[in-house]
C-alpha positions, 0 to 999 in steps of 0.5 A: 084589126082595123079601126071599127067605129060607129055613131048614132044620132037621135033627137030625144023626145018627150017620150024619153023624158021621165022626170020633171022639166023634161029630164031624160034618165041616164038609162036612155043614154046607156040604151044608146051606148048599147045600140052603138055596141050592137053596130060595132059588133056587126061591123067587126064580126057580122053578129050582134054579140052580147053586152057583158058589162060596163067598166065605167059610166059618167053622166056629165050633163043633164039631157032633156026632151028635144035635145039632139044627141050623137053617140059615138063608139069605138072598139078599143081592144079585141080578144078571142071573143071579147070586144072592149069599147069606148063611148062618148055622147054629145049634144049637138043641137038644142030646142029653142021653145022661147022662139017658137015650138019648132025652133032649134039651134046647132051648138057652136061646139058639140057638148060632151054629155056622157062617156062610158067603157064596156065589153061585148062578147061575140061567141067564136061560132058566130064570128064571121070576120071583119066587116067594112065600116062603110 
């Protein structure tokens, strides 16, 4: 099986924040891992599949409303119906409210803010073969 990877870029909004100081819950990051997992299954099998579970989840830095996040995912192992995946999340830009309400800076180096591994399942009768990653 050829490498299957995907990425998602989003700006976290005030609607994503749930705690004081604009802090975004880790569940939002897990939702983004799920979105990337869906794309990975579509790329590999032509079907969204179902997320069966996480084997590890690490939150490495807090996320706040206004942060720009990229979530990357890769299928690391494929069985008959299971697809093991790894995910990494990076902050690549951050707001600068002290400058003005629309200022933001790209970070010199993206900051790893989370990572996870998990498994999706695509039933055999729904698999339509590997799709192009382009």
